N, C-alpha and C positions, 0 to 999 in steps of 0.2 A: 290100866296096867297091862292089859293084853297088847295094846299097841306098842309097848316097849318090850314085849316078850317076857314079862315077869310071871304071868300065870294066865290060864284060860278064864274066861268069864261067861256067865250064863245070862246076863242082862246088861243093859246100857242105861246110864243116867245122862241126859242131855240138857244143857242149859241153852236157852234160845231167846231171841229178841226179834222185834220187828216182824217182817213177813213170815219168817220161819216159825215164830211163836203163834202167829195167827193161823198158819196152816196146821200146826199141832192141835190147836183148839178145835178146828173144823174136822179133823180126821180122828182125833183121839177121844178116849173115854175119860171124863173127869174123875179123878180119884184124890183122896187126901194123902199127901205125903207124910213121912214121919215128922217133918218139921211143923206140920199143921197146915201148910200151904196147899193149894190145889195144883196138881200136876195132871198131865194128860198121858194116858196109857195106850200103847200100841202093841201089836203082835202078842196079844194075850198076856200083857204085863211084862214082857221081856224088855220093852223100851218105855222109859218114862221121861217126859219132857216137861220142864218148868222154866219159869222166868228167873230163877236164881238157884244157886247151889252152894252148899256149905253154910258156914256161919253168916249171920245177918250182915256183919261188917264187910263181907266180900262183895265188891261191886260187880254186877253182871257184865257191864261193858268192859271192865278191866280184865275179868276172867277170859272173855272172848278175845279181846284185842291183844293180850299178851300171851295167848296160848301158843304152845309148840305146834308146828305144822309137820305132820307125819303122813307121807303119801297124799298130800293135798287136803288132809282133814285136820281140823283144829282139835287138840287135846289139851285139857287144863295142865298147867305146868306141874311137873312131878313133885316139885317142892311144895306146891299148894296141896296136892293129893296127900303128901306126907302129913302136913298140918291137920288136914281133915281126919285122917286115920287116927292120929294121936289124940285129937279132941274127942272123938267118939269112944276110944279106949276099950272097945269090946275085944274079946279074944281074937276074933277073925281080923279085926282092924290092926291089932298089934302084930299079928303074923305078917300082914301086908306091909306094915311099917318097917318090919325087919327086912323084908325083901327089897323095899324101896331104898332103905339105908345101904344095903349091900350093893344095889345097883348104882347109887350115887357115889359110892366109894370105889366103884369099878372092880368089885370082887365077887366071887361066887360063880357057880356053874349055871349058865343060861344058854339056851339055844344049842349050838353045835359044840360048845366047849366053854372053858373058863374065860371070863372077861379079861382083857389085857389092859391094865391101867395105863400103859404107855401109849395107847391109841387115843385119838380124839373122841369126844363124847359122841359125835355123829357116827364114827366107825364102831364105837362100843355098842351103840344102839342096834346097829345091824348085826353085830356079832352075837347079840343076845336073842335075836329072833330064831324061832324054830325053823327046821328045814321046810316044814309045810308052809310057813309064812313066806320064806324066801321063794319057794316054788310058786306061791300065789302072785307074788310081785312079778315074777318072770312071765307068768301066764298073761298078766295085764299088759306087759310090754309086747308080748307076742301078738296080741290083738291089735295094739297100736301100730306095730310094724306092718302087719298084714293090711290094715286100713290105709296106711300111707302107700304101700305098694300098689294097691288097687286104684287109689285116687291118682297116682302119678302116671300110671300106664307106661312105665319105663320097661325097656326090654332087658331081661336078665341075660347076661352073657354065659359063656361056657364055664364049667368047673375048672379049677377052684375059683370061687367068688372071694375076692379080697375085701375084708371088712375091718374097719377100725372102730373101737369103742372108746369114747372119750370120757373117762371116769368110771369107776366101779366101786361101790361101797363095801362089798363083802366077797371074800375069796370063793364062796360057794356059787356065786352068780356067774363066774367066768365060764365054766363048762356048760351051764344052763343057757347062757347067751349063745354059745356055739350051737347047741342043739336047737334053740329057738330059731336061729337063722336058717339052719339046714332044713328044719321042718317046713318053714314057710316058703323057702326058695326051691326046695327039693333039689338042692345042689350041694356039692362038697364045698365047705367054707374054710378059708384060711383067715384066722382072726388074730388081731393084735389089740391089746388093751393098754391104753395110755392113762397114766394118773400122775398127778404132781407129787404124791407120796405113795410109796408101795409097801410100807411095813405091814399093812393090813392084807396085802396080797402076796406075802412072802412065800416063795416056793411054787407059785402058780405059773405054769408055762405060758409064754406069749405075752408077758406083762413087761411094759417098758416104762420107767420113770421119766416123765416128760411133762413140761408145762405147755398146755395146748394153746396158750397165747403166742407161742413160738411155732414156726412152720412144722407140720407133722412129717416125720421121717417115714420111710418104708412104702410110700405110695407108688403109683396112684391106686386109689381104692374104688371099688364098685359102690360100696355103701359106708357111710360113717354115721354112728349113732351117738348122740349126746343127750342123755336122759336127765332132765331137770338139773343141768350142769351150770347154766349161765348165772344162776343166783349165787353161786359160790365165787364168782369173778366180779371184781369191781367194775362199775359201769364203763369207765374209760378204757378198760381192757377187753370188754366183752366182744367188741367188733373184731378184734384179732382172732379170737376163738372161732367166730362165725366165718370170717373170711378164710382162715386156715383150713377149716373143714371143707369149704368149697374148693379151695386151691389144690387140695390133695386128692380130688376126685378124677377118675377117668372121664372122658367125654360120655355123657349119658348117665354118669353116676349120680347118686343122691346122698346129700348130707341131711340128717334128720335131727332137729333140735326140739325135744319135747319140753313144753313149759307148763307148769301149773298156773291156773288162772290168777292166783295170788301174785305170781311173779311179775305179771305185766299189768294187772288191774289195780295194784296198790299205789296210792299216791305217795310221793316222797321218794327218798333214796333207799330206804330199807323196808323189808317186809317185817311183820311183827316178831319173827324169831331171830332177827338180826342180820339175815342175809340180804343180798342186794336186789333191788328191783331191776326189771329188764324193760328198757324203753322200746318195746316191740315196734311201735310205729316208726320210731327214729331209724331202727335198723332196716325196716322194710323200705323206707324212703332211700336209704343208702344203697340197698340192693338194686332198687329200680334205677337209680342214677348210674350204677355200674352195669346195667343190663344183665343182672343176675336173675335167672328165672327161678321162681319159687311158687309153691302152693301152700295153703293152710288147710290142715285136716283136723276137724274137731275130734278130741279124745275125751274120755270121761271126766278128767279133772282140769282140762284146759285145751291146749292146741298143740299140734305137731307142725312145726315149720319145716317143710321139705324143700331144700335148695337143690336144683338140678343143673349139673354142669353141661353146657351146650357143646 
């Protein structure tokens, strides 16, 4: 529930399998769960890990394989959490079920304000996050950007530095992106945010409604950032977004595409939450064929692909 901005939590229940479960057994303290099964306790009981969760009829593999992915971490589907709350039926569970019901209906005050049922579920999720959670996500992006800058050894030009952001899920992130870039670069930044829809960014300055599979206007740019963007684009269109980010750079500029590991490690055409897989090796082969310079920088949940304009 905390991952969706519904309420704070003081403990975590984790369902695990395979190597992750074996690690829990070796690191955790065996305890008897409410179901009567054995679980493994960590962090003084604040984290409990077991090989199943919820009613017996729920299959562990299905819970994990169909989970929603939020910031690179799997969370049991909110509909399943609702069923679990209603099954237990305790007062606290029924209160949680009411919160979940309002969340699923797109109503109620969460995060920075009232949820807007006219927005997509993805944008509603971000609108429901608290300001602190939004700031934490920007802090993670800041670390990633700094790591890419250090690894690429590019020379940063004079102020103002021109930056394009390809996609932004929440209006509160836009000024925080600006500050993030200025803090890392220690330069004045002129930033433009491009998104295929802008209802969720209404009223924010520097926002342009634009499909990034089409050439980017307003360049050339010193930096372009696309954070976990390619999964939202069908595979046959992903290359256009990659190439357009490169083509809109100044000489010596860098286009950064951050990918969650799931985006490029999943077999098949879609990742479990229904978004598109990213054939990373295919796009790297294409860049090499076109003599496009790039580096890969490891980041906590995957990799940052930094493309450098010669």
